[in-house]
N, CA, C and O atoms as a Maestro MAE file, in Angstrom:
{
 s_m_m2io_version
 :::
 2.0.0
}

f_m_ct {
 s_m_title
 :::
 protein
 m_atom[316] {
  # First column is atom index #
  i_m_mmod_type
  r_m_x_coord
  r_m_y_coord
  r_m_z_coord
  i_m_residue_number
  s_m_chain_name
  s_m_pdb_residue_name
  s_m_pdb_atom_name
  i_m_atomic_number
  :::
  1 25 -13.220 -10.567 -6.817 1 A "MET " " N  " 7
  2 3 -12.700 -9.759 -6.558 1 A "MET " " CA " 6
  3 2 -12.645 -9.729 -8.351 1 A "MET " " C  " 6
  4 15 -11.714 -9.035 -8.759 1 A "MET " " O  " 8
  5 25 -13.364 -10.272 -9.278 2 A "GLY " " N  " 7
  6 3 -13.736 -9.896 -10.571 2 A "GLY " " CA " 6
  7 2 -12.400 -9.336 -11.141 2 A "GLY " " C  " 6
  8 15 -11.296 -9.794 -10.845 2 A "GLY " " O  " 8
  9 25 -12.598 -8.380 -11.920 3 A "ASN " " N  " 7
  10 3 -11.838 -7.948 -12.478 3 A "ASN " " CA " 6
  11 2 -10.379 -7.788 -11.969 3 A "ASN " " C  " 6
  12 15 -9.626 -7.081 -12.639 3 A "ASN " " O  " 8
  13 25 -9.896 -8.411 -10.793 4 A "PHE " " N  " 7
  14 3 -8.258 -7.774 -10.320 4 A "PHE " " CA " 6
  15 2 -8.193 -9.226 -9.417 4 A "PHE " " C  " 6
  16 15 -8.980 -9.923 -8.776 4 A "PHE " " O  " 8
  17 25 -7.034 -9.228 -9.710 5 A "ARG " " N  " 7
  18 3 -6.015 -10.279 -9.405 5 A "ARG " " CA " 6
  19 2 -5.509 -10.004 -8.119 5 A "ARG " " C  " 6
  20 15 -5.319 -11.065 -7.525 5 A "ARG " " O  " 8
  21 25 -5.150 -8.803 -7.299 6 A "TYR " " N  " 7
  22 3 -5.343 -8.285 -6.313 6 A "TYR " " CA " 6
  23 2 -5.806 -6.660 -5.664 6 A "TYR " " C  " 6
  24 15 -5.777 -5.518 -6.123 6 A "TYR " " O  " 8
  25 25 -6.184 -7.210 -4.506 7 A "ILE " " N  " 7
  26 3 -6.977 -5.709 -3.888 7 A "ILE " " CA " 6
  27 2 -6.281 -5.669 -2.365 7 A "ILE " " C  " 6
  28 15 -6.091 -6.721 -1.753 7 A "ILE " " O  " 8
  29 25 -5.956 -4.505 -1.864 8 A "THR " " N  " 7
  30 3 -6.345 -4.606 -0.492 8 A "THR " " CA " 6
  31 2 -5.776 -2.864 -0.376 8 A "THR " " C  " 6
  32 15 -5.071 -2.015 -0.921 8 A "THR " " O  " 8
  33 25 -6.649 -3.118 0.717 9 A "ASN " " N  " 7
  34 3 -6.640 -1.731 1.280 9 A "ASN " " CA " 6
  35 2 -6.532 -1.910 3.190 9 A "ASN " " C  " 6
  36 15 -7.106 -2.658 3.982 9 A "ASN " " O  " 8
  37 25 -5.518 -0.834 3.349 10 A "ARG " " N  " 7
  38 3 -4.890 -1.543 4.605 10 A "ARG " " CA " 6
  39 2 -4.576 -0.062 5.504 10 A "ARG " " C  " 6
  40 15 -4.324 0.977 4.895 10 A "ARG " " O  " 8
  41 25 -4.609 -0.095 6.475 11 A "THR " " N  " 7
  42 3 -3.834 0.448 7.079 11 A "THR " " CA " 6
  43 2 -2.552 0.702 7.700 11 A "THR " " C  " 6
  44 15 -1.711 -0.188 7.575 11 A "THR " " O  " 8
  45 25 -2.234 1.761 8.354 12 A "LEU " " N  " 7
  46 3 -0.408 1.474 8.296 12 A "LEU " " CA " 6
  47 2 0.208 2.432 9.931 12 A "LEU " " C  " 6
  48 15 -0.027 3.611 10.198 12 A "LEU " " O  " 8
  49 25 0.776 1.728 10.521 13 A "ALA " " N  " 7
  50 3 1.264 2.514 11.655 13 A "ALA " " CA " 6
  51 2 3.136 3.440 11.313 13 A "ALA " " C  " 6
  52 15 4.185 3.110 10.760 13 A "ALA " " O  " 8
  53 25 2.678 4.502 11.945 14 A "ASP " " N  " 7
  54 3 4.003 5.647 11.736 14 A "ASP " " CA " 6
  55 2 5.243 4.919 12.636 14 A "ASP " " C  " 6
  56 15 5.109 3.830 13.194 14 A "ASP " " O  " 8
  57 25 6.273 5.604 12.659 15 A "LYS " " N  " 7
  58 3 7.606 4.871 12.828 15 A "LYS " " CA " 6
  59 2 7.519 4.836 14.177 15 A "LYS " " C  " 6
  60 15 8.139 3.886 14.656 15 A "LYS " " O  " 8
  61 25 6.926 5.590 15.025 16 A "LYS " " N  " 7
  62 3 6.463 5.579 16.789 16 A "LYS " " CA " 6
  63 2 5.505 4.514 17.098 16 A "LYS " " C  " 6
  64 15 5.546 3.963 18.198 16 A "LYS " " O  " 8
  65 25 4.805 4.247 16.372 17 A "GLY " " N  " 7
  66 3 3.884 3.282 16.324 17 A "GLY " " CA " 6
  67 2 3.022 3.191 16.699 17 A "GLY " " C  " 6
  68 15 2.733 2.456 17.643 17 A "GLY " " O  " 8
  69 25 2.306 3.889 16.109 18 A "ASN " " N  " 7
  70 3 0.862 4.589 16.074 18 A "ASN " " CA " 6
  71 2 0.480 4.247 15.400 18 A "ASN " " C  " 6
  72 15 0.898 4.472 14.264 18 A "ASN " " O  " 8
  73 25 -0.843 3.270 15.702 19 A "GLU " " N  " 7
  74 3 -1.647 2.876 14.583 19 A "GLU " " CA " 6
  75 2 -2.623 3.226 13.589 19 A "GLU " " C  " 6
  76 15 -1.979 4.270 13.686 19 A "GLU " " O  " 8
  77 25 -3.111 3.330 13.123 20 A "ASP " " N  " 7
  78 3 -3.789 3.691 12.134 20 A "ASP " " CA " 6
  79 2 -3.485 5.387 11.251 20 A "ASP " " C  " 6
  80 15 -4.345 6.071 10.696 20 A "ASP " " O  " 8
  81 25 -2.127 5.664 11.372 21 A "SER " " N  " 7
  82 3 -1.527 7.090 11.376 21 A "SER " " CA " 6
  83 2 -1.776 6.853 9.466 21 A "SER " " C  " 6
  84 15 -1.879 7.904 8.833 21 A "SER " " O  " 8
  85 25 -1.828 6.023 8.964 22 A "GLY " " N  " 7
  86 3 -1.607 5.885 7.012 22 A "GLY " " CA " 6
  87 2 -2.575 4.969 6.716 22 A "GLY " " C  " 6
  88 15 -3.367 4.305 7.384 22 A "GLY " " O  " 8
  89 25 -2.275 5.116 5.337 23 A "ARG " " N  " 7
  90 3 -3.483 4.028 4.403 23 A "ARG " " CA " 6
  91 2 -2.694 3.753 3.246 23 A "ARG " " C  " 6
  92 15 -1.829 4.464 2.735 23 A "ARG " " O  " 8
  93 25 -3.227 2.294 2.797 24 A "VAL " " N  " 7
  94 3 -2.844 2.273 1.739 24 A "VAL " " CA " 6
  95 2 -3.660 1.329 0.796 24 A "VAL " " C  " 6
  96 15 -3.227 0.186 0.648 24 A "VAL " " O  " 8
  97 25 -4.689 1.667 0.210 25 A "ARG " " N  " 7
  98 3 -5.425 1.221 -1.405 25 A "ARG " " CA " 6
  99 2 -4.698 0.989 -2.309 25 A "ARG " " C  " 6
  100 15 -3.855 1.833 -2.615 25 A "ARG " " O  " 8
  101 25 -4.787 -0.097 -2.942 26 A "MET " " N  " 7
  102 3 -3.855 -0.969 -4.189 26 A "MET " " CA " 6
  103 2 -4.660 -2.106 -5.086 26 A "MET " " C  " 6
  104 15 -5.011 -3.115 -4.473 26 A "MET " " O  " 8
  105 25 -4.896 -2.035 -6.143 27 A "MET " " N  " 7
  106 3 -4.965 -3.080 -6.885 27 A "MET " " CA " 6
  107 2 -4.356 -2.872 -8.156 27 A "MET " " C  " 6
  108 15 -3.786 -1.896 -8.645 27 A "MET " " O  " 8
  109 25 -4.712 -4.478 -8.748 28 A "VAL " " N  " 7
  110 3 -4.030 -4.722 -9.793 28 A "VAL " " CA " 6
  111 2 -4.687 -5.855 -10.973 28 A "VAL " " C  " 6
  112 15 -4.936 -7.042 -10.765 28 A "VAL " " O  " 8
  113 25 -4.839 -5.242 -11.997 29 A "ARG " " N  " 7
  114 3 -6.158 -5.898 -12.608 29 A "ARG " " CA " 6
  115 2 -5.897 -6.884 -13.437 29 A "ARG " " C  " 6
  116 15 -4.698 -7.073 -13.645 29 A "ARG " " O  " 8
  117 25 -6.614 -7.543 -13.954 30 A "ASN " " N  " 7
  118 3 -6.282 -8.853 -14.466 30 A "ASN " " CA " 6
  119 2 -5.577 -8.759 -15.860 30 A "ASN " " C  " 6
  120 15 -6.012 -7.917 -16.646 30 A "ASN " " O  " 8
  121 25 -4.759 -9.375 -16.151 31 A "GLY " " N  " 7
  122 3 -4.318 -9.326 -17.453 31 A "GLY " " CA " 6
  123 2 -2.422 -7.721 -17.333 31 A "GLY " " C  " 6
  124 15 -1.561 -7.409 -18.155 31 A "GLY " " O  " 8
  125 25 -2.665 -7.349 -16.135 32 A "SER " " N  " 7
  126 3 -1.696 -6.255 -15.957 32 A "SER " " CA " 6
  127 2 -0.483 -6.328 -14.757 32 A "SER " " C  " 6
  128 15 -0.419 -7.100 -13.801 32 A "SER " " O  " 8
  129 25 0.160 -5.581 -15.033 33 A "ASP " " N  " 7
  130 3 1.280 -6.086 -13.810 33 A "ASP " " CA " 6
  131 2 1.410 -4.782 -13.426 33 A "ASP " " C  " 6
  132 15 2.404 -4.665 -12.709 33 A "ASP " " O  " 8
  133 25 0.779 -3.662 -13.611 34 A "ILE " " N  " 7
  134 3 0.782 -1.944 -12.573 34 A "ILE " " CA " 6
  135 2 0.081 -2.159 -11.751 34 A "ILE " " C  " 6
  136 15 -0.815 -2.930 -12.094 34 A "ILE " " O  " 8
  137 25 0.026 -1.729 -10.435 35 A "ALA " " N  " 7
  138 3 -0.342 -1.819 -9.021 35 A "ALA " " CA " 6
  139 2 -1.098 0.077 -9.274 35 A "ALA " " C  " 6
  140 15 -0.350 1.035 -9.471 35 A "ALA " " O  " 8
  141 25 -2.596 0.201 -9.202 36 A "GLU " " N  " 7
  142 3 -3.046 1.540 -9.159 36 A "GLU " " CA " 6
  143 2 -3.756 1.841 -8.066 36 A "GLU " " C  " 6
  144 15 -4.610 0.974 -7.877 36 A "GLU " " O  " 8
  145 25 -3.770 2.431 -7.508 37 A "GLY " " N  " 7
  146 3 -4.274 2.652 -5.565 37 A "GLY " " CA " 6
  147 2 -3.642 4.685 -5.431 37 A "GLY " " C  " 6
  148 15 -3.208 5.541 -6.202 37 A "GLY " " O  " 8
  149 25 -4.008 4.553 -3.834 38 A "ASP " " N  " 7
  150 3 -3.615 6.131 -3.643 38 A "ASP " " CA " 6
  151 2 -3.470 5.815 -2.201 38 A "ASP " " C  " 6
  152 15 -4.260 5.018 -1.694 38 A "ASP " " O  " 8
  153 25 -2.465 6.407 -1.441 39 A "TYR " " N  " 7
  154 3 -2.013 6.417 0.184 39 A "TYR " " CA " 6
  155 2 -1.972 7.981 1.251 39 A "TYR " " C  " 6
  156 15 -1.728 9.130 0.881 39 A "TYR " " O  " 8
  157 25 -2.214 7.616 2.254 40 A "LEU " " N  " 7
  158 3 -1.912 8.169 3.001 40 A "LEU " " CA " 6
  159 2 -0.605 8.290 3.685 40 A "LEU " " C  " 6
  160 15 -0.287 7.170 4.088 40 A "LEU " " O  " 8
  161 25 0.259 9.151 3.977 41 A "CYS " " N  " 7
  162 3 2.101 8.297 4.392 41 A "CYS " " CA " 6
  163 2 1.322 8.663 5.853 41 A "CYS " " C  " 6
  164 15 0.583 9.627 6.048 41 A "CYS " " O  " 8
  165 25 1.769 7.432 6.986 42 A "PRO " " N  " 7
  166 3 1.914 7.793 8.284 42 A "PRO " " CA " 6
  167 2 3.040 8.844 9.030 42 A "PRO " " C  " 6
  168 15 3.174 9.225 10.193 42 A "PRO " " O  " 8
  169 25 3.684 9.082 7.927 43 A "GLU " " N  " 7
  170 3 4.841 10.139 8.849 43 A "GLU " " CA " 6
  171 2 4.375 11.647 8.238 43 A "GLU " " C  " 6
  172 15 4.511 12.606 8.998 43 A "GLU " " O  " 8
  173 25 3.861 11.866 6.963 44 A "CYS " " N  " 7
  174 3 4.003 13.486 7.354 44 A "CYS " " CA " 6
  175 2 2.256 13.641 6.567 44 A "CYS " " C  " 6
  176 15 1.903 14.556 5.823 44 A "CYS " " O  " 8
  177 25 1.589 12.711 6.922 45 A "HIS " " N  " 7
  178 3 0.264 12.638 6.245 45 A "HIS " " CA " 6
  179 2 -0.185 13.325 5.120 45 A "HIS " " C  " 6
  180 15 -1.279 13.889 5.160 45 A "HIS " " O  " 8
  181 25 0.649 13.359 3.927 46 A "HIS " " N  " 7
  182 3 0.563 13.516 2.321 46 A "HIS " " CA " 6
  183 2 -0.385 12.221 1.696 46 A "HIS " " C  " 6
  184 15 -0.428 11.000 1.851 46 A "HIS " " O  " 8
  185 25 -1.087 13.216 0.927 47 A "THR " " N  " 7
  186 3 -2.094 12.313 -0.129 47 A "THR " " CA " 6
  187 2 -1.345 11.617 -1.416 47 A "THR " " C  " 6
  188 15 -0.825 12.665 -1.800 47 A "THR " " O  " 8
  189 25 -0.906 10.675 -2.348 48 A "GLY " " N  " 7
  190 3 -0.832 10.313 -3.100 48 A "GLY " " CA " 6
  191 2 -1.280 9.566 -4.062 48 A "GLY " " C  " 6
  192 15 -2.167 8.826 -3.637 48 A "GLY " " O  " 8
  193 25 -0.993 9.380 -5.549 49 A "LYS " " N  " 7
  194 3 -1.552 8.335 -6.071 49 A "LYS " " CA " 6
  195 2 -0.251 7.473 -6.239 49 A "LYS " " C  " 6
  196 15 0.929 7.824 -6.260 49 A "LYS " " O  " 8
  197 25 -1.005 5.860 -6.387 50 A "ILE " " N  " 7
  198 3 -0.104 4.531 -6.551 50 A "ILE " " CA " 6
  199 2 0.557 4.364 -7.988 50 A "ILE " " C  " 6
  200 15 1.630 3.914 -7.585 50 A "ILE " " O  " 8
  201 25 0.665 4.391 -9.036 51 A "HIS " " N  " 7
  202 3 0.960 3.557 -10.457 51 A "HIS " " CA " 6
  203 2 2.282 3.481 -10.618 51 A "HIS " " C  " 6
  204 15 3.201 4.246 -10.910 51 A "HIS " " O  " 8
  205 25 2.046 1.686 -10.189 52 A "GLN " " N  " 7
  206 3 3.843 1.344 -10.351 52 A "GLN " " CA " 6
  207 2 3.982 0.164 -10.696 52 A "GLN " " C  " 6
  208 15 2.913 -0.307 -11.085 52 A "GLN " " O  " 8
  209 25 4.935 -0.628 -10.735 53 A "LEU " " N  " 7
  210 3 4.885 -2.161 -11.212 53 A "LEU " " CA " 6
  211 2 4.656 -2.887 -9.665 53 A "LEU " " C  " 6
  212 15 5.003 -2.549 -8.533 53 A "LEU " " O  " 8
  213 25 3.874 -4.084 -10.225 54 A "PHE " " N  " 7
  214 3 3.607 -4.547 -8.574 54 A "PHE " " CA " 6
  215 2 4.430 -5.616 -8.482 54 A "PHE " " C  " 6
  216 15 4.033 -6.273 -9.444 54 A "PHE " " O  " 8
  217 25 5.321 -6.258 -7.980 55 A "LYS " " N  " 7
  218 3 5.875 -7.123 -7.495 55 A "LYS " " CA " 6
  219 2 6.491 -7.293 -5.916 55 A "LYS " " C  " 6
  220 15 6.659 -6.251 -5.283 55 A "LYS " " O  " 8
  221 25 6.786 -8.426 -5.356 56 A "ARG " " N  " 7
  222 3 6.655 -8.850 -3.291 56 A "ARG " " CA " 6
  223 2 7.937 -7.602 -3.352 56 A "ARG " " C  " 6
  224 15 8.200 -6.924 -4.346 56 A "ARG " " O  " 8
  225 25 8.477 -7.542 -2.293 57 A "PRO " " N  " 7
  226 3 7.601 -6.723 -1.376 57 A "PRO " " CA " 6
  227 2 7.314 -5.817 -1.732 57 A "PRO " " C  " 6
  228 15 8.079 -5.174 -2.451 57 A "PRO " " O  " 8
  229 25 6.066 -5.349 -1.389 58 A "ILE " " N  " 7
  230 3 5.339 -3.960 -2.161 58 A "ILE " " CA " 6
  231 2 6.002 -2.939 -0.804 58 A "ILE " " C  " 6
  232 15 6.316 -3.025 0.383 58 A "ILE " " O  " 8
  233 25 5.961 -2.188 -1.674 59 A "ILE " " N  " 7
  234 3 6.408 -1.062 -1.242 59 A "ILE " " CA " 6
  235 2 5.899 0.227 -1.952 59 A "ILE " " C  " 6
  236 15 5.879 0.282 -3.182 59 A "ILE " " O  " 8
  237 25 5.345 1.623 -0.899 60 A "VAL " " N  " 7
  238 3 5.072 2.666 -1.979 60 A "VAL " " CA " 6
  239 2 6.332 3.659 -1.336 60 A "VAL " " C  " 6
  240 15 6.743 3.453 -0.194 60 A "VAL " " O  " 8
  241 25 6.655 4.288 -1.832 61 A "LYS " " N  " 7
  242 3 7.232 5.121 -1.210 61 A "LYS " " CA " 6
  243 2 6.842 6.988 -1.663 61 A "LYS " " C  " 6
  244 15 6.973 7.540 -2.755 61 A "LYS " " O  " 8
  245 25 6.235 7.691 -0.042 62 A "CYS " " N  " 7
  246 3 5.851 8.836 -0.234 62 A "CYS " " CA " 6
  247 2 6.586 9.584 -1.055 62 A "CYS " " C  " 6
  248 15 7.814 9.501 -1.042 62 A "CYS " " O  " 8
  249 25 5.925 10.413 -1.876 63 A "GLY " " N  " 7
  250 3 6.330 11.650 -2.953 63 A "GLY " " CA " 6
  251 2 6.788 12.788 -2.148 63 A "GLY " " C  " 6
  252 15 7.584 13.508 -2.751 63 A "GLY " " O  " 8
  253 25 6.497 13.154 -0.926 64 A "LYS " " N  " 7
  254 3 6.774 14.158 -0.510 64 A "LYS " " CA " 6
  255 2 7.610 14.143 0.519 64 A "LYS " " C  " 6
  256 15 8.281 15.153 0.730 64 A "LYS " " O  " 8
  257 25 7.736 13.026 1.345 65 A "CYS " " N  " 7
  258 3 8.844 12.758 2.632 65 A "CYS " " CA " 6
  259 2 9.974 11.383 2.449 65 A "CYS " " C  " 6
  260 15 11.031 11.052 2.985 65 A "CYS " " O  " 8
  261 25 8.940 10.737 1.208 66 A "GLY " " N  " 7
  262 3 10.645 9.770 1.119 66 A "GLY " " CA " 6
  263 2 10.103 8.365 1.722 66 A "GLY " " C  " 6
  264 15 10.464 7.203 1.531 66 A "GLY " " O  " 8
  265 25 8.839 9.087 2.727 67 A "TYR " " N  " 7
  266 3 8.984 7.199 3.949 67 A "TYR " " CA " 6
  267 2 8.244 6.153 2.804 67 A "TYR " " C  " 6
  268 15 7.267 6.253 2.061 67 A "TYR " " O  " 8
  269 25 9.323 5.036 3.100 68 A "SER " " N  " 7
  270 3 9.001 4.124 2.522 68 A "SER " " CA " 6
  271 2 7.952 2.880 3.100 68 A "SER " " C  " 6
  272 15 8.238 2.237 4.110 68 A "SER " " O  " 8
  273 25 7.006 2.702 2.501 69 A "MET " " N  " 7
  274 3 5.635 1.719 3.338 69 A "MET " " CA " 6
  275 2 5.804 0.820 2.979 69 A "MET " " C  " 6
  276 15 5.352 0.528 1.872 69 A "MET " " O  " 8
  277 25 6.417 0.063 3.597 70 A "ARG " " N  " 7
  278 3 6.444 -1.964 3.137 70 A "ARG " " CA " 6
  279 2 5.327 -2.746 3.437 70 A "ARG " " C  " 6
  280 15 5.271 -3.276 4.546 70 A "ARG " " O  " 8
  281 25 4.583 -2.874 2.766 71 A "LEU " " N  " 7
  282 3 3.446 -3.923 2.993 71 A "LEU " " CA " 6
  283 2 3.344 -5.382 3.099 71 A "LEU " " C  " 6
  284 15 3.160 -6.015 2.059 71 A "LEU " " O  " 8
  285 25 3.455 -6.106 4.412 72 A "PRO " " N  " 7
  286 3 3.689 -7.176 4.798 72 A "PRO " " CA " 6
  287 2 2.886 -7.732 4.160 72 A "PRO " " C  " 6
  288 15 1.864 -7.228 3.694 72 A "PRO " " O  " 8
  289 25 3.453 -9.490 4.000 73 A "ARG " " N  " 7
  290 3 2.295 -10.713 3.384 73 A "ARG " " CA " 6
  291 2 0.946 -10.855 4.482 73 A "ARG " " C  " 6
  292 15 0.892 -10.663 5.697 73 A "ARG " " O  " 8
  293 25 0.353 -11.093 3.922 74 A "LEU " " N  " 7
  294 3 -0.832 -11.489 5.205 74 A "LEU " " CA " 6
  295 2 -1.351 -12.656 5.140 74 A "LEU " " C  " 6
  296 15 -2.515 -12.801 5.515 74 A "LEU " " O  " 8
  297 25 -0.479 -13.933 4.565 75 A "LYS " " N  " 7
  298 3 -0.689 -15.514 4.795 75 A "LYS " " CA " 6
  299 2 0.048 -15.588 5.970 75 A "LYS " " C  " 6
  300 15 1.075 -15.177 6.511 75 A "LYS " " O  " 8
  301 25 -1.061 -16.388 6.148 76 A "GLY " " N  " 7
  302 3 -0.317 -16.781 7.607 76 A "GLY " " CA " 6
  303 2 -1.561 -15.983 8.952 76 A "GLY " " C  " 6
  304 15 -2.001 -16.510 9.973 76 A "GLY " " O  " 8
  305 25 -1.759 -14.900 8.521 77 A "LYS " " N  " 7
  306 3 -2.362 -13.890 10.126 77 A "LYS " " CA " 6
  307 2 -3.310 -14.047 9.879 77 A "LYS " " C  " 6
  308 15 -3.608 -14.618 10.929 77 A "LYS " " O  " 8
  309 25 -4.325 -14.049 9.255 78 A "ALA " " N  " 7
  310 3 -5.536 -14.631 9.670 78 A "ALA " " CA " 6
  311 2 -5.940 -16.528 9.764 78 A "ALA " " C  " 6
  312 15 -5.637 -17.512 9.091 78 A "ALA " " O  " 8
  313 25 -6.670 -16.298 10.848 79 A "LYS " " N  " 7
  314 3 -7.114 -17.650 11.632 79 A "LYS " " CA " 6
  315 2 -8.759 -17.805 11.841 79 A "LYS " " C  " 6
  316 15 -9.218 -18.789 12.422 79 A "LYS " " O  " 8
  :::
 }
 m_bond[315] {
  # First column is bond index #
  i_m_from
  i_m_to
  i_m_order
  :::
  1 1 2 1
  2 2 3 1
  3 3 4 2
  4 3 5 1
  5 5 6 1
  6 6 7 1
  7 7 8 2
  8 7 9 1
  9 9 10 1
  10 10 11 1
  11 11 12 2
  12 11 13 1
  13 13 14 1
  14 14 15 1
  15 15 16 2
  16 15 17 1
  17 17 18 1
  18 18 19 1
  19 19 20 2
  20 19 21 1
  21 21 22 1
  22 22 23 1
  23 23 24 2
  24 23 25 1
  25 25 26 1
  26 26 27 1
  27 27 28 2
  28 27 29 1
  29 29 30 1
  30 30 31 1
  31 31 32 2
  32 31 33 1
  33 33 34 1
  34 34 35 1
  35 35 36 2
  36 35 37 1
  37 37 38 1
  38 38 39 1
  39 39 40 2
  40 39 41 1
  41 41 42 1
  42 42 43 1
  43 43 44 2
  44 43 45 1
  45 45 46 1
  46 46 47 1
  47 47 48 2
  48 47 49 1
  49 49 50 1
  50 50 51 1
  51 51 52 2
  52 51 53 1
  53 53 54 1
  54 54 55 1
  55 55 56 2
  56 55 57 1
  57 57 58 1
  58 58 59 1
  59 59 60 2
  60 59 61 1
  61 61 62 1
  62 62 63 1
  63 63 64 2
  64 63 65 1
  65 65 66 1
  66 66 67 1
  67 67 68 2
  68 67 69 1
  69 69 70 1
  70 70 71 1
  71 71 72 2
  72 71 73 1
  73 73 74 1
  74 74 75 1
  75 75 76 2
  76 75 77 1
  77 77 78 1
  78 78 79 1
  79 79 80 2
  80 79 81 1
  81 81 82 1
  82 82 83 1
  83 83 84 2
  84 83 85 1
  85 85 86 1
  86 86 87 1
  87 87 88 2
  88 87 89 1
  89 89 90 1
  90 90 91 1
  91 91 92 2
  92 91 93 1
  93 93 94 1
  94 94 95 1
  95 95 96 2
  96 95 97 1
  97 97 98 1
  98 98 99 1
  99 99 100 2
  100 99 101 1
  101 101 102 1
  102 102 103 1
  103 103 104 2
  104 103 105 1
  105 105 106 1
  106 106 107 1
  107 107 108 2
  108 107 109 1
  109 109 110 1
  110 110 111 1
  111 111 112 2
  112 111 113 1
  113 113 114 1
  114 114 115 1
  115 115 116 2
  116 115 117 1
  117 117 118 1
  118 118 119 1
  119 119 120 2
  120 119 121 1
  121 121 122 1
  122 122 123 1
  123 123 124 2
  124 123 125 1
  125 125 126 1
  126 126 127 1
  127 127 128 2
  128 127 129 1
  129 129 130 1
  130 130 131 1
  131 131 132 2
  132 131 133 1
  133 133 134 1
  134 134 135 1
  135 135 136 2
  136 135 137 1
  137 137 138 1
  138 138 139 1
  139 139 140 2
  140 139 141 1
  141 141 142 1
  142 142 143 1
  143 143 144 2
  144 143 145 1
  145 145 146 1
  146 146 147 1
  147 147 148 2
  148 147 149 1
  149 149 150 1
  150 150 151 1
  151 151 152 2
  152 151 153 1
  153 153 154 1
  154 154 155 1
  155 155 156 2
  156 155 157 1
  157 157 158 1
  158 158 159 1
  159 159 160 2
  160 159 161 1
  161 161 162 1
  162 162 163 1
  163 163 164 2
  164 163 165 1
  165 165 166 1
  166 166 167 1
  167 167 168 2
  168 167 169 1
  169 169 170 1
  170 170 171 1
  171 171 172 2
  172 171 173 1
  173 173 174 1
  174 174 175 1
  175 175 176 2
  176 175 177 1
  177 177 178 1
  178 178 179 1
  179 179 180 2
  180 179 181 1
  181 181 182 1
  182 182 183 1
  183 183 184 2
  184 183 185 1
  185 185 186 1
  186 186 187 1
  187 187 188 2
  188 187 189 1
  189 189 190 1
  190 190 191 1
  191 191 192 2
  192 191 193 1
  193 193 194 1
  194 194 195 1
  195 195 196 2
  196 195 197 1
  197 197 198 1
  198 198 199 1
  199 199 200 2
  200 199 201 1
  201 201 202 1
  202 202 203 1
  203 203 204 2
  204 203 205 1
  205 205 206 1
  206 206 207 1
  207 207 208 2
  208 207 209 1
  209 209 210 1
  210 210 211 1
  211 211 212 2
  212 211 213 1
  213 213 214 1
  214 214 215 1
  215 215 216 2
  216 215 217 1
  217 217 218 1
  218 218 219 1
  219 219 220 2
  220 219 221 1
  221 221 222 1
  222 222 223 1
  223 223 224 2
  224 223 225 1
  225 225 226 1
  226 226 227 1
  227 227 228 2
  228 227 229 1
  229 229 230 1
  230 230 231 1
  231 231 232 2
  232 231 233 1
  233 233 234 1
  234 234 235 1
  235 235 236 2
  236 235 237 1
  237 237 238 1
  238 238 239 1
  239 239 240 2
  240 239 241 1
  241 241 242 1
  242 242 243 1
  243 243 244 2
  244 243 245 1
  245 245 246 1
  246 246 247 1
  247 247 248 2
  248 247 249 1
  249 249 250 1
  250 250 251 1
  251 251 252 2
  252 251 253 1
  253 253 254 1
  254 254 255 1
  255 255 256 2
  256 255 257 1
  257 257 258 1
  258 258 259 1
  259 259 260 2
  260 259 261 1
  261 261 262 1
  262 262 263 1
  263 263 264 2
  264 263 265 1
  265 265 266 1
  266 266 267 1
  267 267 268 2
  268 267 269 1
  269 269 270 1
  270 270 271 1
  271 271 272 2
  272 271 273 1
  273 273 274 1
  274 274 275 1
  275 275 276 2
  276 275 277 1
  277 277 278 1
  278 278 279 1
  279 279 280 2
  280 279 281 1
  281 281 282 1
  282 282 283 1
  283 283 284 2
  284 283 285 1
  285 285 286 1
  286 286 287 1
  287 287 288 2
  288 287 289 1
  289 289 290 1
  290 290 291 1
  291 291 292 2
  292 291 293 1
  293 293 294 1
  294 294 295 1
  295 295 296 2
  296 295 297 1
  297 297 298 1
  298 298 299 1
  299 299 300 2
  300 299 301 1
  301 301 302 1
  302 302 303 1
  303 303 304 2
  304 303 305 1
  305 305 306 1
  306 306 307 1
  307 307 308 2
  308 307 309 1
  309 309 310 1
  310 310 311 1
  311 311 312 2
  312 311 313 1
  313 313 314 1
  314 314 315 1
  315 315 316 2
  :::
 }
}
């Protein structure tokens, strides 16, 4: 991960459960508390930039429709 303390690239489902309707790509640099990246909203398909304080749970809000994209922890999912 080099210069980053957190990196994620995830696909998201919409409210109807359609998988791969949206995505979030986010990274946090070492020594920083700011998350940067971009998203594709699974509801309205708006693309936007992420520049927000990094805290858990990670929630990214769509700038167009206001849909909250919550990224669950992956701990324990991979086996």
